[in-house]
C-alpha positions as CSV (number, residue, x, y, z in Angstrom):
1,M,-29.9,44.4,29.2
2,Y,-32.0,47.3,30.5
3,S,-35.7,46.8,31.1
4,L,-38.4,49.3,30.0
5,E,-38.6,50.3,33.7
6,D,-34.9,51.2,33.5
7,Y,-35.4,53.2,30.3
8,G,-38.4,54.9,32.0
9,G,-36.2,56.0,34.8
10,M,-33.7,57.5,32.3
11,I,-36.4,59.4,30.5
12,A,-37.8,60.7,33.8
13,D,-34.5,62.1,34.8
14,T,-35.3,65.6,33.5
15,H,-31.9,67.0,34.4
16,R,-30.1,64.5,32.3
17,I,-32.6,64.5,29.4
18,G,-32.9,68.3,29.5
19,A,-29.1,68.7,29.2
20,Y,-28.9,66.2,26.3
21,A,-31.9,67.8,24.6
22,K,-30.3,71.2,24.9
23,A,-26.9,69.9,23.6
24,I,-28.5,68.1,20.6
25,A,-30.5,71.2,19.7
26,A,-27.4,73.3,19.8
27,A,-25.2,70.9,17.9
28,V,-27.5,69.6,15.1
29,R,-27.7,71.7,11.9
30,P,-30.3,71.4,9.2
31,G,-29.4,68.5,6.9
32,D,-27.0,66.8,9.4
33,V,-26.6,63.0,9.5
34,V,-26.5,61.7,13.1
35,A,-25.7,58.4,14.7
36,E,-26.8,57.4,18.2
37,I,-24.8,54.6,19.7
38,G,-26.6,52.4,22.2
39,C,-29.9,54.1,21.5
40,G,-32.3,52.1,23.6
41,P,-35.7,53.4,22.7
42,G,-34.1,56.1,20.6
43,V,-34.8,59.2,22.7
44,F,-31.7,61.1,21.5
45,S,-32.4,60.0,17.9
46,L,-35.9,61.5,18.2
47,L,-34.5,64.7,19.6
48,A,-32.0,64.8,16.7
49,C,-34.8,64.4,14.2
50,R,-36.8,67.1,15.9
51,A,-33.7,69.4,15.8
52,G,-33.6,69.1,12.0
53,A,-31.3,66.2,11.2
54,K,-31.7,64.8,7.7
55,H,-31.1,61.2,8.7
56,V,-30.4,59.5,12.0
57,Y,-29.0,56.0,12.5
58,A,-30.3,54.7,15.8
59,I,-28.1,51.7,16.8
60,D,-28.6,49.2,19.6
61,K,-27.8,45.5,19.9
62,D,-30.7,44.7,22.2
63,A,-34.3,43.9,21.4
64,V,-35.4,47.4,22.5
65,I,-34.5,48.5,18.9
66,A,-38.0,47.3,17.9
67,L,-39.5,49.9,20.2
68,S,-37.3,52.7,18.8
69,K,-38.8,51.9,15.3
70,Q,-42.3,52.2,16.7
71,L,-41.5,55.5,18.4
72,A,-40.0,56.8,15.2
73,A,-43.2,56.0,13.3
74,A,-45.4,57.4,16.1
75,N,-43.6,60.7,16.0
76,G,-43.6,61.0,12.2
77,F,-39.8,60.3,11.8
78,A,-40.1,56.9,10.2
79,N,-38.4,58.2,7.0
80,Q,-35.6,60.1,8.9
81,M,-34.7,57.6,11.6
82,E,-33.2,54.3,10.6
83,C,-33.0,51.7,13.4
84,L,-30.2,49.2,13.2
85,G,-30.2,46.2,15.6
86,N,-26.6,45.2,16.1
87,D,-23.4,46.1,18.0
88,S,-22.2,49.3,16.4
89,R,-18.8,47.7,15.9
90,A,-20.3,45.2,13.6
91,I,-22.1,47.8,11.5
92,E,-20.9,49.7,8.4
93,L,-22.7,52.9,7.7
94,P,-23.1,54.0,4.0
95,E,-21.9,57.5,4.9
96,R,-20.0,59.6,7.4
97,V,-22.1,61.4,10.1
98,N,-21.9,64.9,11.3
99,L,-22.8,64.0,14.9
100,I,-22.4,61.0,17.2
101,V,-24.5,61.1,20.4
102,S,-24.4,58.5,23.1
103,D,-24.8,57.7,26.8
104,I,-23.5,54.1,27.4
105,R,-21.9,54.8,30.8
106,G,-22.5,52.9,33.9
107,V,-22.0,54.5,37.3
108,L,-18.8,55.8,35.7
109,P,-17.8,56.1,32.1
110,L,-15.2,53.4,32.8
111,Y,-17.8,50.7,32.2
112,G,-17.3,47.5,30.1
113,N,-16.3,48.3,26.5
114,A,-18.1,51.6,26.5
115,I,-15.0,53.7,25.7
116,R,-13.8,51.3,23.0
117,V,-17.3,51.4,21.4
118,M,-17.2,55.2,21.4
119,E,-13.7,55.3,19.9
120,D,-14.7,52.8,17.2
121,A,-17.7,55.0,16.3
122,R,-15.6,58.1,16.2
123,Q,-13.0,56.6,13.9
124,R,-15.3,54.8,11.5
125,F,-18.5,56.9,11.5
126,L,-17.6,60.5,12.2
127,G,-16.9,62.8,9.3
128,P,-14.4,65.7,9.2
129,R,-15.1,68.4,11.7
130,G,-17.8,66.2,13.2
131,I,-19.1,66.5,16.7
132,V,-19.4,63.9,19.5
133,I,-21.8,64.2,22.4
134,P,-20.5,63.9,25.1
135,Q,-17.4,65.8,24.2
136,R,-15.6,64.8,27.4
137,D,-16.1,63.4,30.9
138,V,-13.9,64.4,33.9
139,L,-13.7,61.7,36.6
140,T,-13.6,63.1,40.1
141,A,-12.7,61.7,43.5
142,A,-12.9,62.6,47.2
143,V,-12.5,60.9,50.6
144,I,-15.9,60.3,52.1
145,E,-17.5,59.6,55.5
146,A,-20.1,56.9,54.8
147,G,-20.6,55.0,58.0
148,E,-24.2,53.9,57.4
149,F,-23.3,52.5,53.9
150,Y,-20.1,51.0,55.1
151,S,-21.9,49.2,57.9
152,A,-24.7,48.1,55.5
153,I,-22.3,46.2,53.3
154,L,-20.5,44.5,56.2
155,S,-23.4,43.8,58.6
156,P,-24.7,40.7,56.8
157,W,-21.3,39.0,57.3
158,R,-20.9,40.2,60.9
159,D,-24.3,40.3,62.6
160,S,-26.8,38.1,60.7
161,I,-26.6,34.6,62.3
162,S,-25.4,33.9,65.8
163,H,-22.6,31.3,66.3
164,I,-21.8,31.3,62.5
165,D,-18.4,32.8,61.6
166,F,-18.5,34.7,58.2
167,S,-15.3,36.6,58.9
168,P,-13.4,35.2,55.9
169,A,-15.9,37.0,53.6
170,V,-15.1,40.4,55.1
171,P,-11.8,41.1,53.2
172,L,-13.5,40.1,50.0
173,I,-16.3,42.6,50.7
174,L,-13.8,45.4,51.4
175,H,-11.9,44.7,48.1
176,G,-15.1,45.4,46.2
177,C,-16.6,48.5,44.5
178,Y,-20.1,49.6,45.2
179,S,-22.5,52.3,44.1
180,S,-24.8,54.5,46.2
181,K,-26.2,58.0,46.5
182,F,-24.2,60.2,48.9
183,K,-24.6,63.7,50.1
184,P,-22.2,66.6,49.7
185,E,-21.8,67.0,53.5
186,Q,-20.3,63.5,53.7
187,L,-17.2,64.5,51.8
188,L,-14.2,64.9,54.0
189,T,-11.9,66.4,51.4
190,T,-12.2,68.8,48.4
191,P,-12.9,66.8,45.3
192,Q,-10.1,66.3,42.8
193,S,-10.1,65.5,39.1
194,W,-8.2,62.3,38.4
195,C,-8.9,61.4,34.8
196,V,-10.2,63.2,31.7
197,L,-11.9,61.2,28.9
198,D,-11.8,63.3,25.8
199,Y,-14.1,61.6,23.3
200,A,-13.5,64.2,20.6
201,T,-9.9,63.2,20.2
202,G,-9.9,59.7,21.6
203,A,-10.3,58.5,25.2
204,S,-8.1,55.9,26.9
205,V,-9.7,52.9,28.4
206,R,-7.1,53.0,31.3
207,A,-7.1,55.6,34.1
208,A,-4.4,56.1,36.7
209,A,-3.4,59.0,39.0
210,R,-1.9,59.8,42.4
211,L,-4.1,62.1,44.4
212,R,-3.1,64.1,47.4
213,F,-5.9,65.2,49.7
214,Q,-6.1,67.3,52.8
215,A,-9.1,66.9,55.1
216,K,-11.3,70.0,55.3
217,R,-13.0,68.9,58.6
218,E,-12.9,66.2,61.2
219,G,-14.7,63.0,60.7
220,T,-14.4,59.3,60.1
221,G,-13.2,58.2,56.7
222,H,-14.6,55.0,55.1
223,G,-13.2,55.1,51.6
224,I,-13.1,56.9,48.3
225,C,-16.1,58.4,46.4
226,L,-16.0,58.7,42.6
227,W,-18.2,60.4,40.0
228,F,-18.0,62.2,36.7
229,E,-18.6,65.7,35.4
230,T,-19.7,65.7,31.8
231,Q,-19.3,68.3,29.0
232,L,-21.9,67.4,26.4
233,F,-21.5,70.3,24.0
234,E,-19.8,73.6,24.6
235,D,-20.9,74.8,28.0
236,I,-23.8,72.3,28.4
237,G,-23.4,69.4,30.8
238,Y,-24.2,68.1,34.3
239,S,-22.6,66.3,37.2
240,S,-23.2,62.8,38.6
241,G,-21.7,63.8,41.9
242,P,-23.2,64.1,45.4
243,D,-24.2,67.7,44.7
244,G,-25.2,67.1,41.1
245,S,-28.8,67.3,39.8
246,A,-28.8,64.2,37.6
247,T,-31.0,61.6,39.4
248,I,-30.3,58.2,37.6
249,Y,-26.6,58.2,38.4
250,R,-25.1,57.1,41.6
251,Q,-21.5,57.5,42.9
252,M,-19.0,54.7,43.1
253,F,-17.6,53.8,46.5
254,L,-14.3,52.1,47.1
255,P,-14.1,51.2,50.8
256,W,-11.1,51.1,53.1
257,L,-10.1,48.0,55.0
258,D,-10.9,50.0,58.3
259,A,-12.8,53.1,59.2
260,V,-10.2,55.8,60.1
261,R,-10.7,58.8,62.3
262,I,-9.6,61.9,60.3
263,T,-8.6,65.2,61.8
264,D,-8.9,68.6,60.2
265,G,-6.0,69.2,57.8
266,Q,-4.8,65.6,57.8
267,K,-3.1,64.5,54.6
268,I,-4.3,61.5,52.6
269,E,-2.6,60.1,49.5
270,V,-4.5,57.8,47.1
271,Q,-3.0,55.9,44.1
272,L,-6.1,55.2,42.0
273,Q,-6.1,53.0,38.9
274,A,-8.6,51.3,36.6
275,D,-7.6,48.8,34.0
276,L,-9.9,47.1,31.4
277,V,-9.4,43.4,31.3
278,A,-11.5,41.7,28.7
279,S,-14.9,43.4,29.2
280,D,-14.5,44.3,32.9
281,Y,-12.5,46.8,34.9
282,I,-10.1,45.9,37.6
283,W,-9.9,48.7,40.2
284,R,-6.9,49.3,42.4
285,W,-6.6,51.8,45.2
286,E,-3.7,52.3,47.6
287,T,-4.3,54.7,50.4
288,K,-1.7,56.3,52.8
289,I,-3.0,58.4,55.7
290,Y,-0.3,60.5,57.3
291,G,0.0,61.5,60.9
292,S,2.7,64.0,60.1
293,S,4.3,65.1,56.9
294,T,6.2,61.8,56.6
295,E,4.7,59.3,59.1
296,V,2.2,56.9,57.6
297,Q,-0.5,56.0,60.2
298,H,-2.6,53.8,57.9
299,H,-1.7,52.1,54.7
300,F,-4.2,50.1,52.7
301,R,-3.5,48.3,49.4
302,Q,-6.7,47.1,47.7
303,S,-8.0,45.7,44.4
304,T,-11.2,44.4,43.1
305,F,-9.1,41.4,41.8
306,Q,-8.5,40.5,45.5
307,G,-12.2,40.7,46.1
308,A,-13.0,38.4,43.1
309,Q,-14.0,34.8,43.9
310,F,-11.8,32.5,42.0
311,S,-11.4,28.8,42.7
312,R,-8.1,27.1,42.2
313,D,-9.5,25.4,39.1
314,S,-10.8,28.6,37.5
315,L,-7.4,30.3,38.0
316,L,-5.6,27.3,36.4
317,R,-7.9,27.6,33.4
318,R,-6.8,31.2,33.0
319,A,-3.1,30.4,33.0
320,V,-1.2,31.0,29.7
321,D,0.1,27.4,29.6
322,F,-3.3,25.8,30.2
323,V,-4.3,23.5,27.3
324,P,-8.1,23.6,27.1
325,S,-10.4,21.0,25.7
326,L,-14.2,21.4,25.2
327,S,-16.7,20.0,27.6
328,E,-19.8,18.3,26.2
329,T,-21.7,21.6,26.6
330,G,-18.9,23.3,24.7
331,Q,-19.0,20.6,22.0
332,A,-22.8,21.1,21.7
333,D,-22.4,24.9,21.3
334,R,-19.6,24.4,18.7
335,W,-21.9,22.0,16.8
336,L,-24.8,24.4,16.9
337,L,-22.7,27.2,15.5
338,K,-21.3,25.1,12.7
339,A,-24.8,24.0,11.8
340,M,-25.9,27.6,11.2
341,D,-24.9,27.5,7.6
342,G,-27.4,29.9,6.2
343,K,-29.5,27.0,4.8
344,T,-30.9,25.1,7.8
345,S,-33.8,26.3,10.0
346,L,-33.4,26.6,13.8
347,Q,-36.0,23.9,14.2
348,R,-34.1,21.4,12.1
349,I,-30.8,22.3,13.8
350,A,-32.4,21.9,17.2
351,Q,-33.9,18.5,16.4
352,V,-30.6,17.1,15.2
353,A,-28.8,18.6,18.2
354,A,-31.2,16.9,20.6
355,S,-30.4,13.6,19.0
356,R,-26.7,14.1,19.1
357,F,-26.4,15.6,22.6
358,P,-29.3,14.0,24.6
359,T,-27.7,14.6,28.0
360,I,-27.4,18.4,27.2
361,F,-30.7,18.7,25.4
362,P,-33.3,16.2,26.8
363,R,-35.9,17.8,24.6
364,W,-35.5,19.4,21.2
365,E,-37.1,22.5,22.6
366,D,-34.1,22.8,25.0
367,A,-31.8,22.7,22.0
368,L,-34.0,25.3,20.2
369,H,-33.7,27.7,23.1
370,R,-29.9,27.4,23.1
371,A,-29.7,27.6,19.3
372,A,-31.9,30.7,19.3
373,E,-29.6,32.4,22.0
374,L,-26.5,31.7,19.8
375,A,-28.3,32.8,16.7
376,E,-29.3,36.1,18.3
377,R,-25.8,36.8,19.3
378,F,-23.8,35.5,16.3
379,S,-25.9,35.3,13.2
380,R,-26.1,37.8,10.4
């Protein structure tokens, strides 16, 4: 969940907001119906109202939706802008819309269930010849020299406490993915596009490609840098890359297992893959650095799955043949959900829960807090 400080940073990014404002003004026609997915405080919805939309559905599952209502009223759009507090996938709109606008990316558009949410909205909300903003994102990669950042993620595990060996953590660190702001001059290769997400026709949640780079200068390679180039509407867009002007975005960094000295013209091959598992992405990157046309000098096989911290018990619980049974906490949650029958108040539910599960809820207020969390997530 974003804080108001986070939203303030997004609003202050004049390059991003300016591009979206220009795209919305160009795409909205008088009388259009618009839906904003993951609206936050509803900035894009307000821009759509200002551009002449007849009605705007501002949709967000978080509590910030209350602020979007206030902002709609403060700007004179209370009758045009309808604020809906729920996951868009759980909402049925009374009509098809002419335009869907959204920015629910993370560092990259491959972020949680963002693509699935956008595709669901396109299929269920968008009318014939409707428009989506953004129309597409192009994911881009390059080999990067990032010695300072590489050292920063490793140094706590190498240099912090004398006579303490943290070396078993180092492989886990180097199988992780990170974000930072890099500079164009740090790139060792010409950037290459490795995935296109076409929201207008339906984007895939999976991305995979084999990239072949050739170093454009000498330097020390530390990993792969990833970013996206977005086409919002027609020729309007921006870049989240090292030489882009958008300020809230960073670039993703996939480190190598070792820093490698790279010569001008040296060939580097990267098999890059991202797979959505549940609501998180597993990243895989296999790197081959060639000394000649056929000789592989360095070969790294890496995955964020290898960097994940799983205990033996947690892995056993994920096995297909595992037979689960609820813990007492699970039983308490199940009871709370069953008690939400549309007739009983949270206070009464919490009081009974505290008496039934005293080790889980020593006070009825503890049960109330948990019941309220479940109600916020699951109640209608």
